[in-house]
N, C-alpha and C positions, 0 to 999 in steps of 0.2 A: 314746467317742473312738476313732477309727481308729488302729491302731498304726502306728508309723513304718515298720517293716519287716515283710514277710510271712515270718515265720520258717519255714524248712523243718523246723525241729526245735523242739519245745516242751518246756519244763522239766517234768520229772516231779514236781518239788516244788511246793508251793503258795505259795512265796515271791513276794511282789509288793511292790514299794516304789515310791513316787513319787520322781521325779528331775527335776531341771531342768538345762537346758543352760547351762553357765557359759562366759562369754566372758573372754578375756584383758583385763586392765585397760588401758583406753585413756585417754590424757590428753586431756580435753575441757574446754571453757571455755564460759562463758555469753556473752551478747552483750557485757556490759561488759568482761569479761575479754578478749574478742577485740579490741575497740577499743583497750584498753590494750596488748594484745599487738602490735597493728599499729604503734602509736606507738613501741614499744620497739624495733622491728626497723629503724627508720630511723636508728639511731645510727651513728656513725663513717662508714665508706665509703659506705653506702647513701644518706646525706644528700647526698653529692657526686654520686652517680649520678642522683639524683632531679632535679637541676637541669639535666641535659643534655637535648638534644633526642633523643627516644627513638622507636624504631620497634618495633612488636610483632614478636615472633619466633615462628614456627610451629615449636614444638619437639616436642610430642607431643599426639596427638589426644585421648586419653581423659582430659582434664582436665574431669571431669564437674561440678565445682563452680563453675567460672568462666564457662562458657557452656552454653547449652541444647543438649546433644548428642543428645537423643532427638527424634524427630519429634513432631509434635503428637499428643496422645492416646496417647503411647507410654510415658510414665513410669509410667502407672498399673499396667500388668501386667508391666513389666520391672523395676520396683523396688518395694520395700516399705519405706516410711519407718520408721525405728526411732527410739526415744527417744535423744537425744544422749548420755545418760549411762546406762551399764548399772547393773543393780541391785547394791547393795553386798553383799547376801547372797544366795547361791544354795544350793539344796539339791543335794547330791551323795550318791551311794551310798557307804557306808562300806567296802564290800568288794565284790569281784567274785564272781560266782556261777558255779560250774562245774556244768553240767548235761549230761545225756546225752539223745539224741533217742530218742523212741519213737513208735509209731504213734498217730495222733491219734484221738480219739473223734469220732463224727459231730457236726457243728456245726449250729447253727440257721441259718435263712435270714439273720437279722440279722448273725450272725458272718461268714457267707460274704460279705456285702456289704462289710464293713469289712476283712476279712483273707482273703487267698487262700492255701490250703495244699495242696500236692500230696501225694498218698499215696505216689507213687513216690519222693519225697524224704524221706519219714519213715523213714529208715534209722538204723542204730546209728552215729552219728557224734558227736563231741564238739563243743560250741560254748561259747564263753566270752563272757559278757555283762558288760560293764564299765559302770559308771555314766556314764562320759563318752560312751558310745555311745548312750545313751537320749535320746529327745526331751525338749525342755524342757516344763515343765508347761503344759498348754494352758489357754486361756481357756474361758469357758463355751461351751456348744454354741450358744447363741443368737448370741453374738458371732462365733463361727466361721462359722455359716451366713450371718450378715449380711455378713461379710467376703467369703466366697466368692460370694454372690449379687451383691454390688456389683461384683466383678471380672467376673463373667459378663455382667452387664447392660451394662457399658460396652464390652466386647469379647467377645461370646459365641463367636466362631469361634476366637479365639486363646487365650483363657483356658482353654479346654477342652483340656488336654494339655500345658501348660507348667509345671504345678506338681504337687506331691504332692496327696493327697486333702484335706489341711488347707487348701489354697489359698494357702499361704504359702511353702513351700520350693520353690524353683525347680529344675527338672530340668536338670542339667548334662550328663548322658550317658545313653545308652540301651544296655543289653545285651539281646540276644535269644537265646533258646534254645528247643529243642523239649522238651516234656514227655516225649516218648517216648525221649529220649536216655538211654542207659544210664550215662553218665558223671556220675552224681549226686554222688558223693563228692568228686570234684575241684571241681565247682561249689560245693558246700556249703563246702568248705575255703576256696576262693577268696573267696567272699562273706563268710565269717567274718573272714578276714584284711583284707578291704576295710573292714569295720566297725572292726576294730582300728586301722586307719590313720586313722580319723576320718571316713570317708564314711558317709552315710546311704543306705539302700536301701529300696525299696518295690516290690513286685511287682504286676503287673497282667496279666490274661489278654487275649489278642487278641480283638477283636470280629469278625474276619474269618476266623480260623483257630483251631480249638479246640486244636490241638497247639502253638501258639506262646504263649510267655510272655515278657513284657517285665520287665526289671529297671531301675527308674528310680534314678538316682544323683544325690544332692545333696551338695554340699560346704559344710559349715558355715563360719562366719567364722573360727574358730580354725584350722581345717585349711587354709583358703585362705591365711591369713597365714603359717602354718608353711611350706608348700611354696613360696609366693611368695618367701620369704626364701631357701630352699634353692636355688631355680632362678634367683635373682638377677633377678627380673622388675622392670623399671623402672616406677615408678608416678609420677603427677604430684605434684610438690612443692608445698607449701602456699603459699609466697610467690611472687607474680608478679614477673617480671623482664623487662627489655627489652634490646634490642641497640641501641647508639648508632649513629645514621646519620651517619657522617662526610661522606658525599657531599652531604647536604642543607646542611651547613655550608659546604662548599667551593663549591658551585654557587650557593648563595643561594636565598632564599625566592621572589624574583621569578621566577626561571627555572621553579621548580616550579609556581608559580601559573599562569604562562603555559602550561605543559604541561598542567595540569589543565583549563584553559579550552579548549585545542585538543582535548583528549581528549573533553570533554563535547560538542563539536560533532560529533564523529564518530558514525556509527551504531553501535549496540550489536552486539557480536560475536554472531551467532546460534548459534555453536557452544558458547558458554559455558553452563554450567548455572546455573539460577536458584537463588541461595542461599536465597531465601525458601521454595522448595519442597524444598530440601535443607539443613535446619538443621544436619545433621551435618558439613557442609563448612565451617562457620564457623571462622575462624582462632582459635586459642587462644594464650595467652601464658603457658603453664606449662612450667617445666622438669621433668625427671624425674630420679629417682635410684633405685638398687637398693633394693627394699623391705627394711625392717628393723623387726622388732617392738620392738627396744629404742629406736628413734627414730620410733615411730609418730606422735608428736605433730608431726613435721615434715611429714607428708603431709596432703593435702586429703581428709578423710574426713567429709563431711557426711551421707553416706548409705552405710551399709555394703553394702547390696544392689546399689548402682550403682557402687561404687568399683572392683571388678573387672569388666571387661567380660565378655560371654558367651563370646567366643573365648578370653579368658584363663582363665576358669573351666574351659572344656572342655580347654584345654591342661594345666591342673593335674591334672584328673581322669585324662587320658590318661597323664600322667607317673606317677601312682600305679598305674594299671592295668598299666603296663609293668613295674613293679618289685614287684609283689605275688606271693607264692608261692601255689601251689595244691596242692603236695605237699612232703613232706620231701625235701630234696636241693637242691644249689646250682643245678641246671639246670632245676628245675621252677618256673619263674617267668615271669610276663608273660601278658598277654591275647593276644599273637600266637600263642603255642603253643596256647592254648585254642581259638582260632579255627581253627588248623591241624588239631587233632584232633577238631573238631566238637563240643567241649563247649558252645561258644556259636556261634550262626549268624551273628551280626553284632554290631558295636559301633560306635556313631556318636553324635555330638552331635546334638540335635534342632534342626530348623528353628524359627525364631521365629514360628510360626503360618503362616497362609495367605498367598499372594502376591497374592490378589485381594480386592477389597472391593466391596460394593454401593454405596458412596458415593464420589464423585470425590475424588481426593487434594487438589485445590486448595481445596475447601471444608471438608472434614472432616479433612484431614491423613492421614499414613500410620499404619496400625495397627501396624506393626512394621518392623524393618529389612529383612526379606525383601520385604515389600510395597513399601517405598521403593526397593529395588534393582530390582524388576520395573518399577515405573513410570518410574524415571529412568535405567534402564540396559538392561534386557532387552527392552523393547518395540521393535517395528520402527519405530514412528513417530518415534523419536528417534535414528535411525541417524547423523545428522549432528552429534550432540552429543558433547562430550568425555565421557570416562568418569569416574565418581565414584571415583577410585582410593582415596581415603581411606576411603570407606565399604566398598569391596570388601575392602580390607585388614583393616578392623575385623571384617567378617563372616566372611571366608574365610581370613584369615591373610596374613602377609607373603609367603609363597612363591607363592600363587596371585595375590596382588596384583602381585608383580613380573612374573609371566607376562603379565598383562593390560597392565601398564605397558609392557613390552617390545613386545607386539603392537601397542599403540596407537602407540608411538614408531616402529616399523617401518612401520606403515600411513601415518603422517604423512610420513615421509621418502620414501615411494613417490610422493607427489604431484609433486614436481619431476621425478623420474625419468620418471614417466608423461607429464608435459607435454612434456618433451624428446623422448621416444620418439614421441609423437603428431606433433610438429613434423617429426621425421625422416621419419615415414611419409607425412605430407601433402606434404613436399617431393618424395618419390618419386612420389606420386600426381599432383601437378601437372606434373611433368616427364616423366611416363611417355610421353606421345605425342611429346614433342619430343626424347626420348633418341635419340642417333645410333645406338646399338647396336640398339635396338628398331626404328628406321626401316629399317636395313639388313636385318634379319631379315624384317620384314614385306614389304619390297619385293624380296626375293631370290626372285623367281619362276622364275629360270633356273637356280638352284643346286640340284642333285640330290644329296641326302644318301645315303650308303651304307645298305643295308638293315640292320634291327636284328637279323635272324636270317638264317641261310644257306639254309634250305630253303623255307619258306612265305612269307617276307617279301619285299617288293619295295622298290625305292628310293622315297624320298619327298622332297617339296619342302621346303626350309627355311622357306618362307613359311607352311607349314601350322602351324608352332609360334609364330605371331605372338602369340597370347594368352599363351602360356607365357613368352615373352620380356618382355612388358609387366608381367606379374605379378612376374617376377624383379626388374625394376627398382624395384618398390615397396620392396624390402628390400636391394637391392644397388646403392647409389648413393653419391654423394659424401659424404653425411652419416654413412655407416656407421662410418668411422674415428673421426670426432669423437664419435659416440655411445658407441663402445667405450671410448674414453679417459674420457669423462664418467662412465660407469658404474663404471669401476675406481676413480676418485676418489670417486665417490658411496659406494661400499661402505666405503671408509676413513673418510669423514666420518661415515657412519651409525654405525659401531662406536665411533669416538672420542667423538662426542657422546652416544652411549648410555652410555658410561662416566661422563660428567658428569651425565647425567640419573639414573643409578643412584646416584651419590654424593649427589645432592640428595634422592632418595627415602629412602635409608638414613638420612640426617640427619633428614628430616621424620618418618620412622617410628621414630626412636630406635633404630637398629640399628648406630650407629657403634661403640659399645663392646660390642656383643653378641658373645659368643664361643660357637660351637656346642658344645653339651654333648658330653661323651664318649659316643659312640654305643654302644648295646648290641650284643652279638654276635648274629648271626643264629642262630636255633635249629638250622638245618641244619648250620651251622659247628660249633656246640658239640657236637651229637650225633655228628658225624663225628670230631672231634679231641679228645674229652673225656679220652682217656688220656694225651695229651702236653700238659704245661702249662709256662708260663713266666710270670714276673712282668711285669705291664703297667707300662711305664716312667712312665705318667701317674698311674694310680690306685694303683700299688703292690700290686695284688692279683693272685693267680695266675689265669690264664685259659687256655683251650685254645689250642694253638699248632699251626700248619700247617708242617711241615718244608719246607725250601727245595726238596729234591728232589721231593717230592710236588707242590709248587706249580708247579715248572717242567714236570714231566711233564704235569700237567693243562693247563697253558697251551699246551704244544705240541700236545696233542690238540685244544684249542679252536681254535688257529690253523690246524691242518690242516682242521678242519671249515669254517672260514671260507673257505679257499682252495678247498675242494671245492664249496661253494655258489657261489662266484664262477665257478668253471669251469662249473657248471650254468647260470649266467646266460649265459656265453659260448656254451654249446651252444644255448640258446634263441635267441640273436642269430643264430647260424649257420643255424638252422632258418628264421628270418625272411628271411635273405639268400637261401636257396634258394627260398623262396616268391616273393620278388621277381623272381628270375631266371626262374622258370616263368611268373609272371604277366606279365612284360615280353614274353616270347615270344608268349604267347597274345593279349594285348591288341594287340600290333603287327600281328598277322595276323587280327584280329577281323573278322567279316563286317559288323557295324554300323559305318557310316562315322564316326559321332560318337565312338564309343569308340576306333576306329582312329586318328582324328585327334588325340585327347587321351590317347594311351596313357601319356604321362608322368604325368599327373594320376591316371589309373586305377591305375597301378602303385604310385605313392607312397601314395595314399589307402588302398587295400586293405592294403598292407604296414603302414601305421601302425595301422590298426584291429586287425589280427591281433596286432601287437606290444603294443598296449594291453591286450588281453585276456590275453596271456601275462604281462604285468607284474602285473596285478591278481591273477591266479591265484597267481603265485609269491610275492607279498607275504604271503599267508596261510601258505605253507610257511615262509618266512623267519622270521616271527614265532615259530613253534613251534620252529624250529631254534635261533634266538637264545636262546630261553628255556631250552632243554635245555643248550646250550653254556655259558651263564652259570651255571646250577646245577651243571654239571659242574666248573666252576672253584672252587666253594665260596667265594665272596667272604666276607670277614670281617664286614662291616657292611652295612646296608641301602643306604647311600650308595655304597659300592663296588659293590654289586650293580646299583644303578640306573645308575651311570656305565658299567659294563661292558656292561650290556644296551643302553643307549642307543647306545654306540659300535658295537656289532654291528648293531643295527637300522639305523643310519645307513649303515654300509658296505654292508650287503645291499641296502637300498632305493636307495641312491645308484647303485650299480653296475647294479642291475636297471633303474632308470629312465633312466640316461644311456648305457648301453653301446651301444644301437642308434643313439643320437644321435651318439656318437663315431664309429661306423662310417660314418654318412652324411657327417659333417663331414670326416673325414680319410682315408677309404679308398675311398669310392664313386667309381668312375671312374678311380682312380689306377693300377690294374693291369689294365685292360681289354685292352691290346694295340692292334693296328691291323688293318684289313681284310687278309685273307689270312694273318694270324698272330695271331688272337685267342686270349687265354688262356681256357680253359674249365674249369669245375668238373666233376670226375669225367669229363672228356672228353665231356661231354654238353651242359651249359648254358654259354653265353657269359656272361662277367662283365658286369655292368651298367656303362654309361658315362653320363657327364653330358650334359646338353643343351648345344647350342652356346652358350647364354647363361649357362651355369654350373650348379653343383650347389647353390647357396645356397637355391633355392626348395624343394628336397627337405628340407633341414634346417629351413627355416622351417615347412613343412607338418608335419613330425614334431613340432616343439616345440609348435605351436599346438594340434594335435589332442590330444596327450597332456596338455598343461597344462589345456585346457578340460574334457575329460572326467574327468580325475583330480580336479579341484576339485569338479565336480558329484557325483562318487561319494563323496568325503570328506565333503561337506556332508550328503549323505543318510545316511551311516553315523553321523555325529555326532549328528544330530537325528532323522532318520526312524526309525532303529533303536530308540533309547530310547522314542520315542513309540509305536511298535508294541508294544514290550514292556510299557509301562505300560498301554496300551489293553487288551492281553490279560489283564493282571492284574486290571484293573477289570471286565472281562467275566466272568472266573471268579468274582470276588467277588459280582457281581450274581446270577449263576446259583446260587451257594451250593452247588455240587457238591463231592463228595469230602470233604475235611476242613474245608471252609469253614464258618464259623459262621453266625449268623443274618443274614438278608439286610438290608443297609444300603442304603437307597434313595439317600440323599444322602451324598456323600463328605465334605461339611463337617461331618456329624454325628460322624465318627470322631475320636477323640483324635489329638493330633499324632504320637504314637509309632506308631500304626497307619498313618497317612498316610505317614510317612517310611519305614516298613517296606515299603510297597507301591511306593516309588520304586526306581530302579535305583542300585546302588552306583557310586561313582566307579571309573574304570578301575583294574585291579590294578596297572598300571605307573605310576600317578600321572599326572604331566604329560608323560611321555615321548612319548606319541602326539601330544599337542598341539604340543610343540616340534618333533617330527620332521616333522610336516606343514609347518610354517612354514619350517624350515631347508631342506628339500628345495625348497620354493618359492623361497627365497632363492637357492639354487643355480641353478635354472632361470632366475631373473631376471637373474643376473649372468654365469654361465659362458658361455652361447651367446647373449648379448643382442645381439651384433653381427649375428646372422642373423635376429633377431626383435625389432625395436624396440617392438612392442606388448606384450611380456611384462610390463613394469612396470605397464601399464594393466590387464591381466587380473589381475595380482596385487593391485592396489589395489582393484578391484571385488570380488574374492574376499574380501579381508581386511575390507572394510566389512561384508560379510555374515557373515564368520567371527566377528567380535567379537560381533555380536548373537546368532548361533547359540550360541556358547560361553556367553554370558551367560544366554540362555534355558535352556540345558541345565543350567548350574550352579544356577540359581535355582529352576527348576520341575521338572526331570526327574530330577535326581540327589539322593541323600541329601547332607546337609551334610557335607563332608569335614572331617577334623580340622585345625583352624587351625595350620599349621606355620610356622616362621620360617625365613628365608633372607636372605642379603645380596646374592646375585647369581643369575644363571641357570645357574650350574654349568658342566658340561663343554661346554654348547652354545656358549658364547662362543669357546672355542678352535676348535670346529668352524667357526664363522662366519668366524673369521680365516683358517683354512685354505682355506675356499671363496673368500675374497677374493683370496688369492694364486693359487689355481688359475684363477680367472676371468681374471686378467691374462694368464696363459700361453695359455689356450684361445682367448681373443679375438684374441690376436696370431696364432695359427695359423689361426683362422677367416678373418681378413682376408687373410692372406698366401697361404693354400692353397685354402680353400673359395671365397672370393670372387674375382671377376675384377678387383678393384681394382688389384692389382699388374700383371697383364698389360696393362690399359688404361693404367696410368701409364707403363710401359716403352714402349708403342707411341707414346704422345703425345709423349714426350720424346726418343725415339730413332729411330723409324721413321715417324712420322706426317707430315702435310703442314706442321706448325708447327715443325719442327725448327729452321729457320733464321729464324724470326720472333721478334721481341722480345715482341710481344703474343700471348697464347695464350688461346683460347676452347675450352672442353672439347668442345663439339659439333663444331667445325670441326677440331680436332686429332685427333679420333677417326674422322674420315672414312676409310673403307677398313679399319677395325679388324677387321670380321667376316671379310673375305677374308684378312686377315693371320693370323687365328687358325685358319683351316681349311687342311687339307692335301688333296692329290689322290691318288686311287687308281685304278689301271687294272683294271676288272672283267673284262677279257678274260683275265686270268691265271686267274681262277676258272672261266671258261666255256670255256677252251681255244679261244678264237676269235682269228682274225687281225685282226679289226676292233677298234680301241680304243674302249672305252666307259668314260668317267670318272665317278666319284662323289666326293663330298667327305666328310670326317670331321674331327672336332675334335682337332687336335694340331699340333705344330710339327715337321714332317718334310719332307724333300726330295721333290720330285715324282718320278714314275716315269721321266721322261726325263733326270734328272740323272745325273752320273757315279756317284754313290753313292746310289741310290734308297732312299727311306724311312728315311734317317738323320736324326737330330736336327739342326735348323738352329741357326745362331748365336743367333737370337732365343730359342730354348728355353733356352739357357744364360744369356742375359741375364736372362730372367724368373726362372729358378731362383736366380741370384745376388741379384737384387733381393728375392725372397721371403725368403731367409735373412737378408739385411741388415735388412729391415723387422722381422723377428721380434726380432732382437737390439736394434735401436734402440728399438722400441716397448716391449719389456719393461723395458729399463734406464730409459727415460724415465718410464714410468708407475710403476715401483717407486720411483724417485727422488722423484717427486711425492707418492706415498703416504707415504713415510717422512718427507718434509718436513712434510706436513700433520699426520701423527701427532705429530711433534715440536712443532709450533706449538700444538696443542690439548692442554692439560693434562688429566689425568684428573679433576681436581677443580677447580671454579671458585675463583678467588682469594678472592672475597668470602666464599665458604663456609668456606674455611680460616680466614680472619680471624674469622668469626662463631663457629666452633667454639672457637678459642683464647680469644676474648672470653667466651663463655659458660662455658667451663671455669673461667676466673678468677672470674666472677660466681658460679658455683655454689659454689666454695670459700668465698666471702664469705658467701653465704646460709646455708650449713651452719654456719659459725662463728657468725653472728648468731642463727640459730635456737637453737643450743645455748646461746649466751650468754643469750638471753631465757629459755630454760627454766630455767637455773640461777638467774637473777635471781628468777623467780617462786617457785622452791623456797625461796630465802633469805627472800623477803618473806613467804611462807607460814609459815616457821618463826620469823619475827620477827628475822632477822638483817639487818645493814646491807648495802647493795649500791650500786654505782655503774654508770654506763652502759658503761664500757669493759672492766671486768674483774670477774669474779664475786667 
């Protein structure tokens, strides 16, 4: 019989006793008893509820007894059926044996096969063997081999690596360490304490690296029940219940019948997932309650191995690992510290087998949940399908499930925004040739514009920029204002409806009553402030304390570092501005006529490309700086560390990404001066000025290029980089060089722990990078959307790819992350709301200052040919607008010539022959007043609409509130009736009288 654990230390005595694993007594019933039990539960209030029209309620997914929750062919290796009643008598050790470790004698080949022992770990350390920690008495070897062979025959690729050597005990967690590590004593003590906590361990050497050792962790039933009760894990309640559908009574059955008939005539929604291919998504009708060993008879426990899901088992093991000591002392505790000091190399829950199968899923079914996720979520062929959020949540946990739910909701809400943006763009495309402003520019062959530079440049014709003017009209047209208002309202609707969607998910995933556990202190915080302690007001235990003066001083240093990095960003933007000034002068005097004619595009395009390279380079620096500043603050808990790091990363990358965009939107061409009196940088380069048709095309080009290339780069780093790393690991494995073990030709021959070890770990920052990418994209989509109406379309296309990229990465390229729980997206929701407010302000300034909408509006209603007409047409009313927006300059002043030679430039100034030459005209002040008025009116109007919409949309649907109150009432009744039934059975068993209403 192979031993349960590969003990690093072996007893020097010759004692050996047989022991059996004893389970806590569980109240079970036979078939007759269950039927009798069911009839007894319909007494009193439940009889009344039974007569009402009922609707199934999706309360909690892991109701494994009421619906088939595993895919086809999945129950065989994910669950091991046990006898319904435990043995009445079990063998236990009468006493614990204290032994000391000594060097082991040479073992035979057969012993080596069953048990692995390291010589480096055979040191003088104490270990305590308790009878409760030994495995239960095994069956005969023939039965064991038959059991293992049957498992491997049905699913050979996945059974290899999911269980202990006996083929029965499921692996819940994997610990990895190097045999060459000198920290043997800590590891030995830690593993001894894990066994004392009720966990079972078994060691296995790696097949790909002789220096790597795996520790397989299994959690027995008693330990699962113990910690499930301590962690208040909600489990499915035994009795099914329903939620009364009052609407069906009110509206009547005829109306519902008619609706069903109409719905049956409609074509099936191709985006919906096929429930036959996804049995895990079948609706269940089970309530849940916090698990209690004292009330175990209340819960649905038909199969002990399947009662706790894999993610729940992994979470329980992680809870134990975090709270187990490895040395004497109050601070020497937890797997995180052991990972930090390299006692262990990694700790992760195993994947549920491979993600590919030789047989199609439609005919043979899914071999495990990972395979099911790959076929119905991570494959590119199903990009148009909804995400199986319930299955994602069950496999990866609620925190990752909420991320993909938010990402899917954001992607779906981008569809109307993208459609409206495309309509605005098409409106500009169809009216491009008929635009009065474009016509006047293209036909202005007699208008000579002033030279762009004073030495080598010559005057140029306004008609040479005809293409530039038409492209500008694509994005600066009458639909710009409407689209800006629409996107501001869209951002509010998106956030408000996400709150409702989140409430529904937390209800369906049974997170309404979940309260986050008291977090552990970070090891760095404890090590730094171990000398100063205070009593925790929640736990009542003393813990390290950070003085307020120390906290403020560190915070000031961190804020100073943030401002320094922001100043570095502004310096980079200034360098790009200098480059644009030099490039403008060179392209305007270029010998190639094509470049000289399109010098505006050449200047903007090269400037954007240089800026993009600077942005991506600085992002690497900012991540390291944010990491250092966050560690300098010494946050108390991991959530505080994550929130602080996320905020710094957002500030750094937001400023880095948008600083040049703000420059182009609000500063480009505003301080250029006029001919004869241009403002120069360092008295050398003349400041850049806008095209006669406006500066909006520069802003549009800046946003389009950065958004397009950044999304391509992010997608490559998310998928391409892990693929390259995994390919390199497989290549080294095949070569068998260095410390690699024997050559393994087929990766599927490796056990699951070896395959997972060769995958990449999840990012050290968790989901920070994933959220950060999407939040920055949300800012690009909303803040300057008035200048680039195609931004929602680009974001939509990117997110469709992003969902499948992330899914493929999580399922195939990363180790399985620890399934964590969460009820919301954390600090990112507040950042999204801040971006929504900033978007209103920036779009108001873009329309008023960057766009030519206000100057055209003032001209049409004050100076145009339609001033005295009742009927106004845009094209007719803008006739003569271009001449009105240009001013005249006498170039003879520069040439010291007596002959007047005039050129035109973009500004509202008096001509040189007026009484006060080159002063601002009255039209300039009218335009300025209109711009300020528009900003005030636009902001107040949009903020008012946003607030009104937020008030109208409640954070939680009313029917959900009613359902929660109703189910809370029914839950109390069920608990009462279940306890009543239990007491009645006890009385009947003892021969006492009982009745249906009171025990």
